[in-house]
N, C-alpha and C positions, 0 to 999 in steps of 0.2 A: 354563423347562421343568423339571419335577420329576417323575421317574417311576422306571422300572426301570433300574438301573445294572448292567452286565454286562461281562465281558471278551470280546474278540473278536480276530480276526486279519484283517489287510488282504489281500484277494484281488487287487485291482487298483484303479487310480484315476489321476486326473490333475487338475492344478490344485487345486481344493478339494472335489472330489467323489470319494468312495471307496466301493468295495464291501467290506463287512466281514462276515465269517461269525462268528456267535455261536451255538455249538451246531450245529444243522443248518439254521439260518436265515441267509439272506443279505439284507442291506439296504443301501440307499443312505445314506451318512453324509457329513456335513460337519464341518469342524473348528470347534468352539466358539471364537469369537473369532478364527479364521483363523490363529492363531500357536500353535505348540507349543514348549514349552521344549526347548532344545538342538537345535532343528531350523532355527534361523535361518541364513540364508546359503546354503541348498540350493535348487537349481532346483525340486525337489519335496520337500515336507516328509515324506512317507511313501512306503513302497515295499511291494510284496507280501512278506509274511512278518512285517511289523511287528505287534507285539502291542499292542492298544489297549484303553482303557476307554471304553465308550460309554454314553450315556443315551438311552433311548427312552421314549415316553409310556406304553407298555404292552408286555407280551411279544408281543402280536400286531402291533405297529407294523412298517411296512416302511421307516421312516426313523428316523434317530437322529443325535445329535451326538457327535463324538469329543471326549472330555474331556482325555485324556492318552495318552501312549505310553510303554511300558515301555522300560527301558534295553536297547539292542541287544547281543546276544552277538557278532554279526558283522554287517558291512555291506559289500556289494559296491557300489562307486560308480565313477564316472568323471568326467572334467571335460567339461562340456557347453560346446562352443565357442560355440554360438548364444546361449546364455543367460549365458555367461561365469561359470558357477557349477558347483560339484560337483552331480552328479545321482545320487541313490540308485536303484539298480537292483533290489536284493533284500536283505532283512534276515533275520537269524537263520538263515542257511544253513549247511549242513555241508560242501558240496562245490560246486565250479564245474566244469562241463563246458565246456572250450574247444573249441567245435565248428568243425571245418575240413573241407575237402574237397580231394582230390588234383587234381580238375579240375571245371570247370563249377559254380562259378567256380574259377579257378586256386588252387593251393596258395600261401599267403602266410605264410611263417614269421615275417616281421617283425611281422605283425599278431598272430600267436600270442605272440611275445615280449612284446608290449605287454600283452596280457591276463595273461600269467603274472607280469609285474612288478606289475600291479594286484592280483592275488590275493595276492601276497606282502605288499604294503602293507596289504591288508585282513585278512591273517591267516587266509585260507580255503584249504584244500587244493584243488589243481586237477588235473584229468585231461584230457589232450589226446585228444579224440575225433575220429578221422578218419572222417567219414561218406562215403558214395558210393564206398567202397573198391572196389566192383565195377567202377568205370569205369577204374581205373588200377592194376591189380594189379602189384606189384613194380616200380613206377617207381623207378629208382635214386636220383634226386634227392630224391623224397619219402621213400623208405625211409631214406636217410642222415639226414635231419633228424628223422624220427620216432624212429629209433634213438638219435640224440643226445639228444633230450628224455628218453628212458628212461634213458640213461647218466647224465645229471646229476641224476636223482632224481624225475622226474615219471612218473605213470602214463600209459600210452599204450594206446588201444584202437582197433582197426580194425573198423569196422562198416559195414553197408549197411541203411538203413531200407527200401530197395526189396526186397532179397533176403532180409533177416532175418539176415544174417551178423553175429554178435557180439551180437545184441540180448538173448539170454538171459543172457549174461555181464554186459551192462550193467545189466539189471534187477536182478541179484544185487548189483551194486556200489552201487546207489542205494537198495536196500531199507531202509526205516525212516529215511531221511534227507530233508532238505530240500535240493534240488539246483537250482542255477541254470544255464541253458544260455546261453552267451554266444558270439557269433560274427558274422561278416559276413552280410549278406543273401544268400540263395541257397544256403547250405551245408546247409540241411535241418534246422534245429532243430525246426520244427513237424512235419516228417515223422518225425523220430526219436520224438517224443512219440506220434504216431499209431501207429507200429510197436510202441511199448510198451503203448499202450492205445487200440486202434482205436475204441472207443466214444466217445472224446472228440472225434473228428472235427474236428481242428484244421484251419483254413484254410491251404492251402499255395499257393505262387506259382511262376511260371515265371521263367526267366532273361531278362534283357535281352540279346538276341543281339548287338546292336551293341557293347556294352561288356563282355559276358561276366561280368555280375554280377547279383545278385538284385534283384528288386523287393520293396519292403517289403510284407509281408503281416501282420505283427504290429506294431501301432501303439503299444502300451504293454505293459509287463510284466504278466503275469498268472500267478497261482499255481493249479495244478491238482492235485487229489488222484488218485493212481493206484489202480486196483482192487488189492485184496490178492491176492497170489499164494501159495497154500498151500505150505508147505515151505521157504520162504526164511528164512534165519536172522536177518535184520535186526531184526525186531520193530517194532511201532509202525506209524504211518501213514507213507506215502511220498508226498512232494510234489515236483513239479517246477515251476520258474518259467521260463516262456518269455519271453525279452526281445527287444525290437525289434532287427533287424539293424543293425550298426554299420559305417559306412563308414570312419570314422577313430577310432581308439582313442587318447585322450590321457590318460595316467595322471594320477591326482590323489592328493594327500596325502603327497608326498615332496619333499624339497629336493634340490638338485644333489648334495650330498655323501652322500646316503642311497641313491643308485641301486645302488651296488656291493652293499650288503647285501640288495637285493631281487632279485638274480640269483644263483641257487643256486650255480653253479660259480665265481662271482666272490667270493662272501661269505667263504670261508675265507682269501682273500688280503687282505682289508681291513686297512689299517694296516701291512702288511708291506713296502711299497715303500720305497726309499731316502729318498724325500721325505716319507714318512709320509702323514698325512691331506691334505697339500697337493698330492699328486700328482694330475695330471689324467688320467693313464693314456693319454696321447697320444704324447708324445715323450721323456719323462724317462728317463735311464739308471737302471737298477736298479728299473724298474717291474715288479712281479711279475705284473701282469695282462698286460702286453705279452709277458713271457717265457712265460706260460701259453698265449697265443695262438700264439706261435712254436712251442711244443712240442706244439700240438694238444690241450691240455687244455681250452682254450676254443675253440669253433668260430668260424671267421672271421666267419661271418654273425651269430652271437650278439654278437660284438664290434662289428660294424657297427651292430646294433640299439642296443647300449649307447651308441655315439657319437651316434647320431641322437636318442635320448631325452635324453641329457645336454645336447646343444645346445638342445633345446626348454626344458629346465629352467632354462637360463641366461637 
């Protein structure tokens, strides 16, 4: 094949078939040779947001071959237990919205902790977005944890895709950015996108009443462009990447000894324990992390999340 070579951006895809946008045109693309440099070992070689070079027979063609991918500025990934490989979820993003809900499905801070660890590994800023806030206003347990996420340095926004609460503020915060939405099934990621841009008409699902958790409605990550809102200061185009609901978040890309540096309130204490880098932060005397938990500087539930992830890394 020898023809028109252009730059494009991956919108969605699975296995070896991807939708790529080049200019205003979207086309079905396959990877030439099926292997891309630096993508070996991944469950999927490309993700929405990846910038690629494609070759098509002519500017009017609806299909093309992906020749190469640009070096990623950022990559949001997780460990895919089914495939036993890292899975790329979104590339070249500026922000991750960790979408949760106070009820229906229940609030799960340990799941939030895992997402936040992964965003630290990937070097992407994160915002805890509590959707369906109208269902559980001022629940003391939920409020305590949301306030703690704010205390340790994460942005926290309470919204309702149903009532419109907080949606204007959210639109301002993501303006001009590429933002990925990550969370469990049923928390309303697609509903949030519909509230931001009703014309997109994203498919939404209902809860599984028996297990009080969501049913999958998004089967693969997809990048969407939001309509411009005059007067917002962000500038440039605004994109959101809707990702499939995750039932179990397994962090990827860090070793056992690196977990402390990936939890914001733990990181300043790294290496300061009496046993230094060999401290397991479980029983050792002079452990600064245990002292911080006892003093309330580290929330007990965050410490429990730390222990569980640490055990997995072993």
